[in-house]
VMD Tcl script that draws the C-alpha trace (Angstrom):
set ca {
  {0.11 0.23 -0.09}
  {1.59 3.60 -0.85}
  {-0.37 6.72 0.80}
  {-0.46 8.36 -2.76}
  {-3.00 5.80 -3.97}
  {-4.50 4.69 -1.00}
  {-7.13 7.30 1.06}
  {-7.28 5.65 4.14}
  {-3.42 6.43 4.24}
  {-3.33 9.51 3.04}
  {-5.37 10.64 5.85}
  {-3.55 9.30 8.65}
  {0.16 10.09 7.58}
  {0.04 12.79 10.12}
  {-0.59 10.79 12.77}
  {1.69 7.65 11.58}
  {4.60 10.61 11.52}
  {3.57 12.01 15.14}
  {3.18 8.55 16.55}
  {6.55 7.60 15.54}
  {8.05 10.91 16.68}
  {6.35 10.69 20.21}
  {8.26 7.15 20.26}
  {11.67 7.80 18.92}
  {12.28 11.48 20.11}
  {14.24 12.76 16.78}
  {14.20 10.98 13.62}
  {15.49 11.51 9.90}
  {12.94 11.07 6.85}
  {14.77 7.99 5.89}
  {14.90 6.43 9.34}
  {10.86 7.15 9.45}
  {9.96 5.60 5.98}
  {11.92 2.43 6.89}
  {10.50 2.16 10.59}
  {6.97 2.44 8.62}
  {8.24 -0.50 6.47}
  {9.36 -2.76 9.33}
  {6.55 -2.21 11.64}
  {4.37 -2.91 8.72}
  {6.31 -6.07 7.06}
  {6.68 -3.92 4.13}
  {2.92 -3.54 3.84}
  {3.04 0.18 4.22}
  {5.62 1.78 2.06}
  {5.88 5.69 2.44}
  {7.91 7.37 0.17}
  {9.66 10.66 0.24}
  {7.14 12.03 -2.05}
  {4.19 11.63 0.26}
  {6.11 12.30 3.78}
  {7.92 15.48 3.15}
  {4.89 17.13 2.34}
  {3.32 16.21 5.71}
  {6.87 17.04 7.80}
  {6.82 20.25 5.93}
  {3.11 20.78 7.36}
  {3.96 19.62 10.76}
  {7.11 22.11 10.72}
  {4.32 25.24 9.27}
  {1.95 24.26 11.93}
  {4.49 24.63 14.55}
  {4.56 20.92 15.76}
  {7.93 19.78 14.80}
  {11.34 21.58 14.79}
  {13.92 20.68 12.40}
  {17.52 20.46 13.10}
  {20.65 19.60 10.26}
  {23.47 17.22 11.44}
  {26.41 16.74 9.52}
  {26.91 12.93 9.12}
  {29.93 11.48 6.96}
  {29.97 14.70 5.25}
  {26.57 15.26 4.48}
  {23.96 17.47 5.79}
  {21.10 15.01 7.71}
  {17.74 16.82 8.80}
  {16.45 15.31 12.16}
  {12.83 16.17 13.24}
  {11.45 16.80 16.78}
  {8.39 17.46 18.19}
  {7.71 20.46 19.90}
  {5.36 20.42 23.50}
  {2.79 20.85 21.12}
  {3.62 18.25 18.60}
  {3.49 15.84 21.39}
  {0.12 16.93 22.63}
  {-1.49 16.49 19.21}
  {0.30 13.39 18.65}
  {-1.72 12.16 21.48}
  {-4.54 13.56 20.49}
  {-4.83 12.23 17.16}
  {-3.86 8.40 17.88}
  {-6.84 8.63 20.28}
  {-8.99 10.11 17.71}
  {-7.95 7.52 15.48}
  {-7.86 4.51 17.97}
  {-11.30 5.96 18.19}
  {-12.29 5.64 14.82}
  {-11.13 2.65 14.20}
  {-13.51 1.07 17.00}
  {-16.27 2.57 15.51}
  {-15.47 1.38 11.85}
  {-15.14 -2.01 13.39}
  {-18.48 -1.69 14.72}
  {-20.10 -0.69 11.27}
  {-18.13 -3.50 9.32}
  {-19.06 -6.48 11.71}
  {-21.79 -8.77 10.00}
  {-25.43 -7.93 11.42}
  {-27.46 -11.03 12.85}
  {-30.60 -11.51 10.66}
  {-33.36 -10.15 12.10}
  {-36.14 -12.45 13.57}
  {-39.38 -11.11 12.08}
  {-41.63 -11.82 15.05}
  {-42.27 -15.85 13.58}
}
mol new
graphics top color blue
foreach p $ca { graphics top sphere $p radius 0.5 }
foreach p [lrange $ca 0 end-1] q [lrange $ca 1 end] { graphics top cylinder $p $q radius 0.2 }
display resetview
């Protein structure tokens, strides 16, 4: 599943990125994509084309900050949540968990109603 072709994933990218950053503290782009791939056993491939606009938007919203660090002569950009980013992460994860429960309830097969015979 690639986010660009999957409406469910597209809507949850922000939640996924925020959740990973709450757990790991500080990550760079490639690390985020690999983490998603590993956790989903390759079911979800987060492309840079999908990831970077989300990171940029989170930064604009003041939910994360960036720090460039030189690694092997190249600059690597790390992303870290701000305090409001942490709050937003918990809210988004909680909202999403509630949404999943509601969807499960909706998708449960409904037993055939007896017609009072």
